[in-house]
N, C-alpha and C positions, 0 to 999 in steps of 0.2 A: 210831712211829705218827704223830707231829706232821707229817712230811713226806708222809706218805701222805694225811693229812687234808686238807693244803693242796691236794694235787692231785685229791682226791675232790671238792672244790668245783666242778670244772670237769665239766660234764656230757657233754662230748665224750670224755673219757678212761673206759676200761673200769673203772678202779678205783671210779668214781662208783657204779656199780651194787653193789659188793661190800664197800665200806668199812664200813657199817653193821653188817652181820652179822660181819665180821671184829672189829670193836671189841667187839661183845658178847661173842663168843668170848673174847677176851683179858680182858674184864672179869670173866668166870666164874673164870678162873685166877688172875688177879692182882688182883682187886679193883675196885669200882666206881669208883674215883677214879684208876686207872691211866692209862686212856685216854679222850680226849674222843670222846664217841659220835656227835657230829655233825660232819659234814664243814665246814671253814671254807670259805666262798665266796672265790674268787680276786679278787684286787683287780686291776682294769685288764685283764682277760682280753682278749677279742677287740677291745674298744673300743679299747685302746692301741694295737694294730696298726693299725687303721684311721685312727686320729688321727696316727700317725707317718707313714703313707702319705700322708695329706692334707697335711702339712706339708712332706714331700719333694717332692710334685708342685708345692706352691706356690713352693718355694725354687727348683726347676728353671724354672719358668715365669718367675719374676723374672730368674734369669740369663740365659735365652734372650732375654728383652726387653731386657735390659741389653746384651748383645752384638750385637744386631741394630739 
């Protein structure tokens, strides 16, 4: 369930809508400490993609300026 919890922190994923209920059901059968009932927020989600794209554009711009 830990892997599901990590993806449930991303609100664009369908599992983010169902993880809480699924965790409650598992807690009923396995005990209240078996599953983390809250979804862990993703670290570096969409912001990391945007930052990587910005860095790549800056690098390409510098290379273009160097060769011209």
